[in-house]
C-alpha positions as CSV (number, residue, x, y, z in Angstrom):
1,M,22.0,-22.5,18.8
2,R,18.9,-20.7,17.3
3,H,18.0,-22.4,14.1
4,G,14.6,-21.5,12.7
5,K,13.6,-19.2,15.4
6,K,13.0,-16.0,13.4
7,D,10.7,-13.9,16.4
8,N,12.6,-11.2,18.9
9,H,11.1,-12.3,21.8
10,L,11.8,-8.7,22.9
11,G,13.0,-9.0,26.2
12,R,10.0,-10.4,27.8
13,T,8.2,-13.1,28.3
14,K,5.8,-15.0,26.0
15,A,2.4,-13.3,27.6
16,H,4.0,-9.9,27.8
17,R,5.2,-10.1,24.3
18,E,1.3,-10.9,23.4
19,A,-0.5,-8.5,26.1
20,M,2.3,-5.7,24.1
21,L,1.5,-6.6,20.4
22,S,-2.0,-6.5,21.0
23,N,-1.7,-3.3,22.7
24,M,-0.2,-2.1,20.2
25,A,-2.2,-3.2,17.2
26,S,-5.3,-2.0,18.6
27,S,-3.7,1.7,18.8
28,L,-2.2,1.5,15.0
29,L,-5.7,-0.2,13.7
30,I,-7.5,2.9,16.3
31,H,-5.1,5.7,15.4
32,K,-3.8,4.9,12.0
33,R,-0.1,5.7,13.8
34,I,2.0,4.9,16.6
35,T,5.3,6.0,17.4
36,T,8.0,3.0,19.0
37,T,10.8,1.6,18.6
38,V,12.3,-0.2,15.3
39,A,12.1,-3.9,16.7
40,K,8.3,-3.0,17.8
41,A,7.6,-2.2,14.5
42,K,9.0,-5.3,12.7
43,E,7.5,-7.5,15.6
44,L,4.2,-5.5,15.1
45,R,3.9,-5.8,11.4
46,K,3.9,-10.1,11.5
47,F,1.2,-9.4,14.3
48,V,-1.0,-7.0,12.5
49,E,-0.6,-7.5,8.3
50,P,-2.5,-11.1,8.9
51,L,-5.3,-8.9,11.4
52,I,-5.8,-6.5,7.8
53,T,-5.5,-9.8,5.4
54,R,-8.2,-11.3,7.4
55,A,-10.5,-8.7,8.1
56,K,-10.8,-8.5,4.1
57,T,-13.7,-10.8,4.2
58,D,-15.9,-9.9,7.4
59,T,-17.3,-13.0,8.7
60,M,-18.6,-14.3,12.0
61,H,-15.2,-16.1,12.3
62,S,-13.2,-14.1,10.8
63,R,-14.1,-11.4,13.8
64,R,-13.6,-14.3,16.3
65,M,-10.1,-14.8,15.1
66,A,-9.2,-11.3,15.0
67,F,-11.0,-10.7,18.7
68,S,-9.2,-13.7,19.9
69,Y,-5.9,-11.3,19.1
70,L,-7.0,-8.0,19.7
71,Q,-9.3,-8.3,23.1
72,N,-11.0,-4.4,21.6
73,K,-14.4,-4.0,20.9
74,D,-13.3,-0.8,19.3
75,S,-10.3,-2.0,17.1
76,I,-12.3,-4.5,15.8
77,K,-14.6,-1.9,14.4
78,A,-12.0,0.2,14.0
79,L,-10.4,-2.9,11.4
80,F,-13.4,-4.3,9.8
81,G,-15.1,-0.8,9.4
82,E,-12.9,1.8,7.5
83,V,-9.0,-0.2,7.3
84,A,-11.2,-3.5,5.5
85,T,-12.4,-1.6,3.3
86,R,-9.7,1.4,2.7
87,T,-7.2,-1.9,2.0
88,S,-9.7,-4.5,0.0
89,E,-7.8,-3.5,-3.1
90,R,-4.2,-3.7,-2.0
91,P,-2.9,-7.8,-1.9
92,G,-0.3,-6.5,1.1
93,G,1.9,-4.6,2.0
94,Y,-0.3,-2.8,4.7
95,T,2.2,-0.9,6.9
96,R,4.3,1.3,6.6
97,I,7.8,1.6,8.8
98,I,9.4,5.9,9.2
99,K,12.5,5.8,10.9
100,L,12.6,8.9,13.1
101,G,16.4,10.3,13.0
102,D,16.2,10.4,17.2
103,V,16.9,8.3,19.6
104,R,15.4,7.5,22.9
105,L,17.1,9.3,25.9
106,G,17.2,6.4,28.4
107,D,18.1,3.4,26.0
108,A,19.3,5.1,23.1
109,A,16.9,2.7,21.4
110,E,15.9,4.0,17.5
111,M,12.7,5.0,17.2
112,C,10.5,4.6,14.2
113,M,6.8,5.9,13.5
114,M,4.3,2.7,12.0
115,E,1.5,4.0,9.8
116,L,-0.9,2.2,7.4
117,V,-0.3,2.6,4.5
118,D,-3.9,3.9,2.6
119,F,-4.6,6.4,5.5
120,N,-1.5,9.0,4.7
121,D,-2.1,11.0,2.3
122,L,1.1,12.6,1.6
123,Y,2.1,9.3,-0.2
124,K,-0.7,8.8,-1.6
125,K,-0.2,8.8,-6.0
126,D,-2.4,11.7,-7.8
127,G,-3.3,9.2,-10.9
128,T,-6.1,6.8,-9.5
129,K,-5.1,4.6,-12.1
130,K,-4.9,0.7,-10.3
131,A,-2.0,-0.5,-9.0
132,K,-1.0,-3.2,-11.5
133,T,0.5,-6.4,-10.1
134,R,2.4,-7.7,-13.2
135,R,4.3,-5.4,-15.4
136,S,3.8,-5.8,-19.1
137,R,5.1,-4.6,-22.7
138,K,1.6,-4.3,-23.8
139,G,1.3,-1.2,-21.8
140,K,4.1,1.2,-23.0
141,K,2.9,0.1,-26.7
142,S,0.0,2.1,-25.6
143,E,0.7,4.9,-24.3
144,G,2.5,5.7,-26.9
145,A,-0.2,5.2,-29.2
146,P,-2.0,8.7,-29.4
147,E,0.8,10.5,-29.3
148,A,1.6,8.8,-32.9
149,A,-1.6,8.8,-33.9
150,S,-1.2,13.1,-33.2
151,A,1.5,13.0,-35.5
152,E,0.3,11.3,-37.7
153,A,-2.4,13.9,-37.9
154,E,0.0,17.1,-38.2
155,S,2.2,15.2,-41.2
156,K,-1.4,14.2,-43.1
157,A,-2.4,18.7,-43.0
158,E,0.5,19.8,-43.9
159,Q,1.1,17.3,-46.9
160,P,-2.1,18.5,-49.3
161,S,-3.9,14.8,-50.2
162,K,-3.9,13.0,-53.4
163,E,-7.5,13.5,-54.7
164,E,-6.3,17.6,-54.1
165,K,-3.0,16.7,-56.5
166,K,-4.9,15.3,-59.1
167,P,-6.7,18.3,-60.7
168,E,-3.6,20.2,-60.1
169,A,-1.8,18.4,-62.8
170,K,-4.7,17.4,-65.2
171,K,-4.7,21.9,-65.3
172,K,-0.4,22.1,-66.3
173,K,-0.7,19.5,-69.4
């Protein structure tokens, strides 16, 4: 039985699997997008996301730990350079797996495209609002407040004020 064994071995020995994931992570960090199988992408996500989290703190220790996994100076520069600066505000979920409709010809493996989330301009939202991590009702009330204020201003403009009504009442007497 395989209770508690969460890793997909991908039909490889431990050394081969670690080398493959290291090479794929280096390619992902340098090119920002790679095409691979779904099974490999899911394992690569477990491998690369802790590295990106570690890169948020640019210390010598975190650089050495990342280098022990990647073994590539160019990917370390890319990780601690532009990848860390773009993902500094994101609390997690740095990668996106987009399944492609086609399968690989040799073995009919399901293919996907794996990319870093903050580097795809097509999926970025137009608004520059900071993403909230907690939901609250306060945001909904404040959004409706300007509309209510403008509606009150319009209704006041249509009705004469109390000062204007008083002189008219005196003239009629």
